[in-house]
C-alpha positions as a Markdown table, in Angstrom:
| # | Residue | x | y | z |
|---|---|---|---|---|
| 1 | Met | 115.9 | 102.0 | 112.9 |
| 2 | Gln | 119.2 | 99.8 | 113.4 |
| 3 | Lys | 121.9 | 100.6 | 111.4 |
| 4 | Asn | 122.5 | 97.1 | 110.1 |
| 5 | Glu | 118.5 | 97.2 | 109.4 |
| 6 | Val | 118.0 | 97.9 | 105.5 |
| 7 | Lys | 114.5 | 99.8 | 104.6 |
| 8 | Ile | 112.7 | 98.3 | 101.4 |
| 9 | Arg | 111.3 | 99.9 | 99.1 |
| 10 | Phe | 108.1 | 99.1 | 97.4 |
| 11 | Thr | 109.1 | 98.0 | 93.5 |
| 12 | Pro | 105.4 | 97.6 | 92.3 |
| 13 | Pro | 105.1 | 94.6 | 89.8 |
| 14 | Pro | 107.2 | 95.1 | 86.6 |
| 15 | Ala | 105.0 | 94.2 | 83.7 |
| 16 | Trp | 101.0 | 95.0 | 82.6 |
| 17 | Cys | 99.0 | 92.4 | 83.9 |
| 18 | Ser | 95.5 | 93.4 | 84.3 |
| 19 | Thr | 94.5 | 89.8 | 86.0 |
| 20 | Leu | 96.7 | 91.5 | 89.2 |
| 21 | Leu | 93.7 | 94.1 | 89.8 |
| 22 | Thr | 90.3 | 91.8 | 88.5 |
| 23 | Gly | 91.9 | 89.6 | 90.9 |
| 24 | Asn | 91.7 | 91.9 | 94.0 |
| 25 | Pro | 89.3 | 93.6 | 95.1 |
| 26 | Leu | 90.7 | 96.3 | 96.5 |
| 27 | Phe | 90.4 | 97.3 | 92.6 |
| 28 | Asn | 86.4 | 96.6 | 92.1 |
| 29 | Asp | 85.5 | 99.8 | 91.7 |
| 30 | Leu | 87.9 | 100.9 | 89.0 |
| 31 | Cys | 87.0 | 97.8 | 86.7 |
| 32 | Arg | 84.4 | 98.3 | 87.1 |
| 33 | Gln | 84.6 | 101.8 | 85.7 |
| 34 | Phe | 87.1 | 101.4 | 83.4 |
| 35 | Asn | 87.3 | 98.3 | 81.2 |
| 36 | Leu | 90.8 | 97.0 | 82.5 |
| 37 | Ala | 89.9 | 93.2 | 82.7 |
| 38 | Gly | 89.5 | 93.6 | 78.5 |
| 39 | Gln | 93.1 | 95.6 | 79.0 |
| 40 | Pro | 95.8 | 93.3 | 77.0 |
| 41 | Gln | 98.0 | 95.6 | 77.6 |
| 42 | Trp | 99.3 | 98.9 | 79.4 |
| 43 | Pro | 96.2 | 101.6 | 78.4 |
| 44 | Gly | 98.6 | 104.9 | 76.8 |
| 45 | Val | 97.3 | 108.4 | 76.6 |
| 46 | Thr | 95.2 | 107.7 | 73.9 |
| 47 | Leu | 92.6 | 105.2 | 75.9 |
| 48 | Leu | 93.4 | 107.4 | 79.5 |
| 49 | Asn | 91.8 | 110.6 | 77.0 |
| 50 | Gln | 89.1 | 108.6 | 76.2 |
| 51 | Trp | 88.4 | 107.6 | 79.6 |
| 52 | Ala | 88.4 | 110.6 | 80.9 |
| 53 | Gln | 85.3 | 111.8 | 78.6 |
| 54 | Asn | 85.0 | 115.3 | 78.2 |
| 55 | Ala | 87.4 | 116.6 | 80.7 |
| 56 | Val | 89.1 | 119.7 | 80.2 |
| 57 | Phe | 92.5 | 118.3 | 81.1 |
| 58 | Arg | 93.4 | 116.3 | 78.7 |
| 59 | Phe | 97.0 | 113.0 | 79.6 |
| 60 | Val | 100.1 | 113.3 | 77.7 |
| 61 | Asp | 103.5 | 111.6 | 77.3 |
| 62 | Asn | 105.3 | 112.9 | 80.2 |
| 63 | Asp | 108.7 | 114.0 | 77.2 |
| 64 | Ala | 106.3 | 116.9 | 77.4 |
| 65 | Leu | 106.7 | 117.7 | 80.9 |
| 66 | Ala | 110.6 | 117.6 | 79.8 |
| 67 | Glu | 110.3 | 119.9 | 76.7 |
| 68 | Asp | 108.0 | 122.5 | 79.2 |
| 69 | Gly | 111.1 | 123.0 | 81.4 |
| 70 | Arg | 108.5 | 124.1 | 84.0 |
| 71 | Tyr | 107.5 | 121.7 | 87.3 |
| 72 | Tyr | 105.0 | 119.2 | 87.3 |
| 73 | Glu | 102.4 | 121.2 | 88.6 |
| 74 | Glu | 103.2 | 124.2 | 87.3 |
| 75 | Cys | 103.2 | 122.6 | 83.6 |
| 76 | Ile | 99.6 | 121.2 | 84.6 |
| 77 | Tyr | 98.4 | 124.5 | 85.9 |
| 78 | Ala | 99.4 | 126.0 | 82.5 |
| 79 | Thr | 98.6 | 123.6 | 79.9 |
| 80 | Gln | 96.0 | 121.5 | 81.0 |
| 81 | Cys | 97.6 | 118.8 | 79.9 |
| 82 | Ile | 98.7 | 115.7 | 82.6 |
| 83 | Pro | 102.5 | 114.4 | 82.1 |
| 84 | Thr | 102.4 | 110.9 | 81.9 |
| 85 | Arg | 105.3 | 108.5 | 82.3 |
| 86 | Lys | 104.5 | 105.1 | 80.0 |
| 87 | Asp | 103.8 | 101.8 | 81.1 |
| 88 | Asn | 104.2 | 103.3 | 84.8 |
| 89 | Trp | 101.8 | 102.3 | 87.7 |
| 90 | His | 102.2 | 105.2 | 89.6 |
| 91 | Asp | 100.9 | 107.4 | 86.2 |
| 92 | Phe | 98.9 | 105.1 | 85.6 |
| 93 | Phe | 97.0 | 104.8 | 88.7 |
| 94 | Gly | 97.1 | 108.6 | 89.1 |
| 95 | Ala | 95.5 | 109.2 | 85.6 |
| 96 | Leu | 92.5 | 107.1 | 86.4 |
| 97 | Ile | 92.1 | 108.9 | 89.3 |
| 98 | Trp | 92.2 | 112.6 | 87.4 |
| 99 | Cys | 89.1 | 111.1 | 85.6 |
| 100 | Leu | 87.5 | 109.6 | 88.5 |
| 101 | Phe | 87.8 | 112.9 | 90.9 |
| 102 | Pro | 88.6 | 115.8 | 88.1 |
| 103 | Lys | 87.5 | 118.9 | 90.2 |
| 104 | Thr | 89.7 | 117.8 | 93.0 |
| 105 | Lys | 92.5 | 116.5 | 91.5 |
| 106 | Ala | 92.3 | 120.7 | 89.4 |
| 107 | Leu | 91.8 | 122.3 | 93.0 |
| 108 | Leu | 94.8 | 120.6 | 94.8 |
| 109 | Asn | 96.7 | 121.6 | 91.6 |
| 110 | Gln | 95.9 | 124.9 | 92.3 |
| 111 | Leu | 96.4 | 124.8 | 95.6 |
| 112 | His | 99.9 | 123.6 | 95.0 |
| 113 | Ile | 100.1 | 126.5 | 92.9 |
| 114 | Ala | 99.2 | 129.0 | 95.0 |
| 115 | Glu | 101.3 | 128.1 | 97.5 |
| 116 | Ile | 104.2 | 127.7 | 95.4 |
| 117 | Ala | 103.9 | 131.8 | 94.6 |
| 118 | Gln | 103.7 | 132.3 | 98.5 |
| 119 | His | 107.1 | 129.9 | 99.7 |
| 120 | Gly | 108.7 | 129.0 | 96.4 |
| 121 | Leu | 109.6 | 125.4 | 95.1 |
| 122 | Lys | 112.1 | 124.6 | 97.7 |
| 123 | Gln | 110.8 | 125.7 | 100.9 |
| 124 | Arg | 106.6 | 123.3 | 101.6 |
| 125 | Ser | 104.5 | 124.8 | 103.8 |
| 126 | Lys | 102.3 | 122.8 | 106.2 |
| 127 | Leu | 99.6 | 123.1 | 103.6 |
| 128 | Arg | 101.6 | 121.9 | 100.9 |
| 129 | Asn | 103.0 | 118.6 | 102.6 |
| 130 | Lys | 98.9 | 117.9 | 103.3 |
| 131 | Leu | 98.3 | 118.0 | 99.4 |
| 132 | Thr | 100.3 | 115.4 | 98.6 |
| 133 | Leu | 99.9 | 113.0 | 101.2 |
| 134 | Phe | 96.0 | 113.2 | 100.4 |
| 135 | Asp | 96.9 | 113.4 | 96.9 |
| 136 | Glu | 99.2 | 110.1 | 97.2 |
| 137 | Cys | 97.9 | 108.5 | 100.1 |
| 138 | Gly | 94.1 | 109.4 | 101.0 |
| 139 | Val | 91.0 | 107.4 | 101.4 |
| 140 | Val | 88.0 | 109.1 | 101.2 |
| 141 | Leu | 85.4 | 107.6 | 104.3 |
| 142 | Cys | 81.8 | 108.4 | 103.5 |
| 143 | Leu | 79.8 | 108.0 | 106.2 |
| 144 | Glu | 75.8 | 107.9 | 106.5 |
| 145 | Pro | 74.6 | 109.1 | 109.4 |
| 146 | Ala | 73.6 | 106.3 | 111.0 |
| 147 | Ala | 77.3 | 105.5 | 111.0 |
| 148 | Phe | 79.1 | 108.8 | 111.7 |
| 149 | Glu | 80.4 | 107.2 | 114.9 |
| 150 | His | 82.9 | 105.2 | 112.8 |
| 151 | Ala | 85.0 | 108.3 | 112.4 |
| 152 | Glu | 85.6 | 108.7 | 116.2 |
| 153 | Leu | 86.4 | 104.9 | 117.1 |
| 154 | Leu | 88.9 | 105.0 | 114.0 |
| 155 | Arg | 90.6 | 108.1 | 115.1 |
| 156 | Gln | 90.7 | 106.0 | 118.5 |
| 157 | His | 92.5 | 103.1 | 116.5 |
| 158 | Gln | 89.7 | 101.3 | 117.6 |
| 159 | Trp | 89.6 | 98.6 | 114.7 |
| 160 | Gln | 88.2 | 95.9 | 116.6 |
| 161 | Gln | 85.4 | 97.9 | 117.0 |
| 162 | Ser | 84.9 | 99.4 | 113.5 |
| 163 | Phe | 86.0 | 96.6 | 111.3 |
| 164 | Val | 84.9 | 93.1 | 113.7 |
| 165 | Val | 81.9 | 94.4 | 116.2 |
| 166 | Lys | 80.1 | 97.2 | 113.5 |
| 167 | Arg | 81.4 | 95.3 | 110.8 |
| 168 | Ser | 78.1 | 95.4 | 109.2 |
| 169 | Asp | 78.4 | 98.9 | 108.8 |
| 170 | Trp | 81.0 | 98.3 | 106.3 |
| 171 | Trp | 79.2 | 99.1 | 102.2 |
| 172 | Gln | 75.8 | 99.6 | 104.2 |
| 173 | Gly | 76.6 | 103.0 | 105.8 |
| 174 | Ile | 80.2 | 103.7 | 105.1 |
| 175 | Arg | 81.2 | 103.9 | 101.6 |
| 176 | Pro | 85.2 | 103.6 | 101.6 |
| 177 | Met | 86.2 | 105.3 | 97.9 |
| 178 | Ile | 90.3 | 105.4 | 97.4 |
| 179 | Phe | 92.2 | 108.7 | 96.5 |
| 180 | Gly | 95.5 | 108.1 | 96.7 |
| 181 | His | 97.2 | 106.4 | 93.4 |
| 182 | Ala | 100.3 | 105.7 | 95.5 |
| 183 | Met | 97.6 | 103.0 | 97.4 |
| 184 | Tyr | 96.5 | 101.6 | 93.7 |
| 185 | Glu | 100.2 | 101.4 | 93.5 |
| 186 | Met | 101.4 | 99.7 | 96.3 |
| 187 | Ala | 97.6 | 97.5 | 96.4 |
| 188 | Thr | 99.3 | 96.1 | 93.2 |
| 189 | Ala | 102.1 | 93.8 | 95.9 |
| 190 | Pro | 100.2 | 94.4 | 98.9 |
| 191 | Phe | 101.6 | 93.9 | 101.9 |
| 192 | Ile | 100.5 | 94.5 | 105.9 |
| 193 | Gly | 101.7 | 97.7 | 106.9 |
| 194 | Leu | 100.0 | 99.2 | 103.8 |
| 195 | Thr | 98.2 | 102.0 | 105.3 |
| 196 | Ser | 96.8 | 105.1 | 104.0 |
| 197 | Lys | 95.4 | 108.3 | 105.3 |
| 198 | Ala | 91.5 | 108.0 | 106.2 |
| 199 | Leu | 89.5 | 111.5 | 105.0 |
| 200 | Phe | 85.8 | 111.6 | 106.6 |
| 201 | Ile | 82.9 | 113.1 | 104.6 |
| 202 | Glu | 79.4 | 113.2 | 105.9 |
| 203 | Val | 76.7 | 112.1 | 103.1 |
| 204 | Pro | 73.1 | 111.2 | 102.6 |
| 205 | Ala | 71.2 | 107.7 | 104.2 |
| 206 | Gly | 71.5 | 105.2 | 101.4 |
| 207 | Phe | 74.5 | 106.8 | 99.4 |
| 208 | Ser | 76.0 | 103.1 | 99.6 |
| 209 | Gln | 74.0 | 101.7 | 97.0 |
| 210 | Trp | 73.8 | 104.7 | 94.8 |
| 211 | Pro | 75.5 | 103.8 | 91.6 |
| 212 | Leu | 79.1 | 104.1 | 90.8 |
| 213 | Thr | 79.0 | 107.2 | 88.8 |
| 214 | Ala | 77.0 | 109.3 | 90.5 |
| 215 | Ala | 78.7 | 108.1 | 93.6 |
| 216 | Tyr | 82.0 | 109.8 | 92.3 |
| 217 | Ser | 80.2 | 113.3 | 90.4 |
| 218 | Phe | 79.3 | 113.1 | 94.4 |
| 219 | Val | 81.7 | 112.7 | 96.9 |
| 220 | Asp | 84.1 | 115.1 | 93.8 |
| 221 | Val | 82.0 | 117.7 | 94.6 |
| 222 | Lys | 82.5 | 117.4 | 98.1 |
| 223 | Leu | 85.5 | 117.2 | 98.5 |
| 224 | His | 85.7 | 120.1 | 96.3 |
| 225 | Glu | 83.4 | 121.8 | 98.5 |
| 226 | Gln | 85.2 | 121.3 | 101.9 |
| 227 | Ile | 89.0 | 121.4 | 100.7 |
| 228 | Ala | 87.9 | 125.0 | 99.2 |
| 229 | Asn | 86.1 | 126.5 | 101.9 |
| 230 | Glu | 87.0 | 124.9 | 105.1 |
| 231 | Ala | 90.4 | 123.7 | 105.2 |
| 232 | Val | 89.9 | 120.3 | 105.5 |
| 233 | Leu | 93.1 | 118.4 | 105.3 |
| 234 | Leu | 94.6 | 120.9 | 108.4 |
| 235 | Asp | 92.1 | 119.6 | 110.4 |
| 236 | Asn | 94.0 | 117.1 | 112.9 |
| 237 | Gln | 90.9 | 115.1 | 112.9 |
| 238 | Gln | 91.2 | 114.4 | 109.6 |
| 239 | Leu | 93.8 | 112.0 | 107.5 |
| 240 | Thr | 94.6 | 110.1 | 110.6 |
| 241 | Pro | 95.8 | 106.3 | 110.2 |
| 242 | Leu | 94.2 | 103.6 | 108.3 |
| 243 | Pro | 95.2 | 100.1 | 107.7 |
| 244 | Leu | 94.0 | 99.8 | 104.2 |
| 245 | Leu | 93.7 | 96.0 | 104.6 |
| 246 | Gly | 91.9 | 96.0 | 107.5 |
| 247 | Val | 88.8 | 97.3 | 105.2 |
| 248 | Pro | 85.9 | 94.9 | 104.9 |
| 249 | Arg | 85.7 | 93.2 | 101.6 |
| 250 | Trp | 89.4 | 94.6 | 100.5 |
| 251 | Tyr | 91.4 | 91.6 | 101.7 |
| 252 | Asn | 90.6 | 88.3 | 101.0 |
| 253 | Asp | 92.5 | 87.9 | 104.8 |
| 254 | Asn | 90.4 | 89.8 | 106.5 |
| 255 | Glu | 87.5 | 87.6 | 106.8 |
| 256 | Thr | 89.1 | 86.4 | 110.1 |
| 257 | Ala | 88.8 | 87.7 | 113.1 |
| 258 | Gly | 91.8 | 86.7 | 113.7 |
| 259 | Phe | 93.3 | 88.5 | 111.2 |
| 260 | Tyr | 93.4 | 92.2 | 113.2 |
| 261 | His | 95.2 | 90.5 | 116.4 |
| 262 | Asn | 98.3 | 91.7 | 114.9 |
| 263 | Thr | 99.2 | 94.8 | 116.7 |
| 264 | Asp | 101.7 | 95.9 | 114.8 |
| 265 | Tyr | 99.6 | 96.6 | 112.0 |
| 266 | Phe | 96.7 | 97.2 | 114.2 |
| 267 | Arg | 98.3 | 99.5 | 116.0 |
| 268 | Pro | 96.8 | 100.9 | 119.2 |
| 269 | Lys | 96.7 | 104.7 | 119.8 |
| 270 | Arg | 99.4 | 106.2 | 121.4 |
| 271 | Pro | 99.2 | 107.9 | 124.6 |
| 272 | Arg | 99.1 | 111.9 | 124.7 |
């Protein structure tokens, strides 16, 4: 970065606006699952707890964190209460991810605590950095057997092959799901450069046509198993860059093949 360049920090919209969500296909799953179109104002912790149904955790006002005095992850682990800032996009989307992936989110919290116990709060281990990366920026690409070649195509930055030549595989053999709540937050004002981290999992044939609730429940269990037993987050073949706005159906401008010619966004793989 040159000295006269200024790094611009992303700023989300200042106020609640449900049309930001209903008018953006990136939020289709959330709108279908949580009736966001009918919300005239910020959903508070009472409504978020209703959406969580009978979960073992509950959302509480962020003031509880200051009163507790422990670190955020420690507070959640000890109390099963999730401090949530009022009128805040980041925490709002974080809460919805807890509702969609309760087993995986609880596991990430447990792994954070185990790493803190071993390394302390200040020293962040490689695993803890990966946990945070997935938690904030992860997108799960659910691959049916006939479409599993896309994992390697995307790892090798073969964007044209996956997004254009084999575009029909998306939503037929490839079912993307956003896990990182920071990705949802930044999608409220999408910009070229918005990049997530892809985690690939195998799913049964026909999975892309499953009902929404069943699909998310299956992936939650699958993620929990893989992260707990296979150290999937430490696999260098996982959490690879994925230009989020390149995913078919998630951004209207990518309907034209020329959209993918922007090599500043769809970057070729760097030679080793």
